[in-house]
N, C-alpha and C positions, 0 to 999 in steps of 0.2 A: 577600914583604912582612908585614910585622908588624902587627897590629890591636890599638890596646889596648881592654883593655875597655870603658873610656867611651864609645869609638867604636861600641861593639857595642851596648852599653843605648842608645846616643841615637839608632840606627837602630832599634832594636828598637821603641823608644818611639812614633818618627814612623812607622813602618809600621804599628804594632798602633793607632794615634788615627785614621789614612786608613780600617784595615780598619773599624772603629767608626763612620766619617762616611759610609762607603760603605753597610755596613749598614745606618744610619738611611735616607738615603736612596734605597736600593732596598725598603726596607719601606714606607716612607710612598707612595713612586712603585705598590706592587704596592696599597697599602691604596687609595688613590684611585681605582684603574681600576677596582676590583673594587667600589668605592661607584659610580663612573662607571654602569657597568651595572647595578647594583642599584637604583640610585635612578630609573633612565628620564628618560621626558622630553624634552624637543627637545634636551638638549643627550647623548645615550645615543649611543654607537658606532652607524652605521648597518649594523647584521648583520639577515640575515634569519631568524635563527634565535638568539635569546639564551643565550647560556652556562647553563649548568645553576646555579642559584640555592643549592645547597649546595655546589656547587665554589666559588664564586664566595665561600661565607659563610666556608667554612674557608680559601680563602687568605686573608683578611681577617682572621680569628683569627690565621692563625700570623703575619703579619706585626704585629700588636698586640703576640703573644708575644713576636717578636724585639726590639721597641722595650722591653717591661718587664724584656727579661734583659739589655740594655743598662743598662738603668738600675739594676737591682741588681746588675749588675757593677760600676759605678761606686760604687753603696752601699757594697759588699761592700771595694773599696778602700779606700773611705773607712776604713773600721773597720780597716782591714790597715795603714795610714798610723798611725792614731790609737793602736793597739796599740806598734807602732815607737816612736812617741815617749814614749808613757806609759812603756813597760819604758827607755826609754834616759835620760830625767830622773829616774825613781826609781832607777837604778843606776849614776849620773853615775858615781859613782867606780870604781866596778867595771869596766865596759863601755867599753871603748875606742871602740869603731865600732859604733853602730848595726845591727840585723840583724832580718831577714824571718824570720819563723815560717812556713815553707814549709809545714807540716804543720797549720795553724789553721786552724779552721773557715773562717773570714775567708778565708782565702788560699788554697784549697780551692774555696771557693764562687764565686770571682773567676772562678778557672780555669772552673768547673763553666758559668758563666753568658758568657762569652766564645766557649766553643765553642757552646751554646746556642744564642746570638745567632745565629751564623752557621748552624748548620744549619738553625734556624726560617727565616730569610730565603730559602733556597735552595731549602727545600719551599716557601714561599709563593709562589715567582716561578716555579717549576715546574709548582704547581699551577695559577695563573692563564697559562699560556700553553700549557698541556693543556687548560685549560676555553675560551680564545679559539681555538686550533686545532680544536679539537672542532667548536666553533659554524659557523665557516666552512666546516670540511669538512661539515658536515649541510647547510648551506644553499648549499653550491656542490661537490656530489659530484663525484670523480675520472672 
């Protein structure tokens, strides 16, 4: 079975969009849970030993970093598309097909921020899980 390039690009576009949505959802969730522990009060989770504040702040900071990387990825994507449009319009009689410059600063930055948001989101999630498990084990030793 052969697959045309448009189908592959459509699939890649759909999957990368879903990855972005999931990354944002997870990052906001980690930030909310970390904030819930940090803020305390009557809505704080009932644990005998609070998770380490520095670890919670680290998870929150990484979550914010993931959200910022997501923003910068889309900002770079905007400039990539703008460059293609400007090049196409200025060379309308010379270039038959619009082309991306995969070596441009913004295109490389776009890929960098895509991977950065994945990594920071995963680290934030791991750190938050570590903090919660550590607090639970300290309050209820095995």
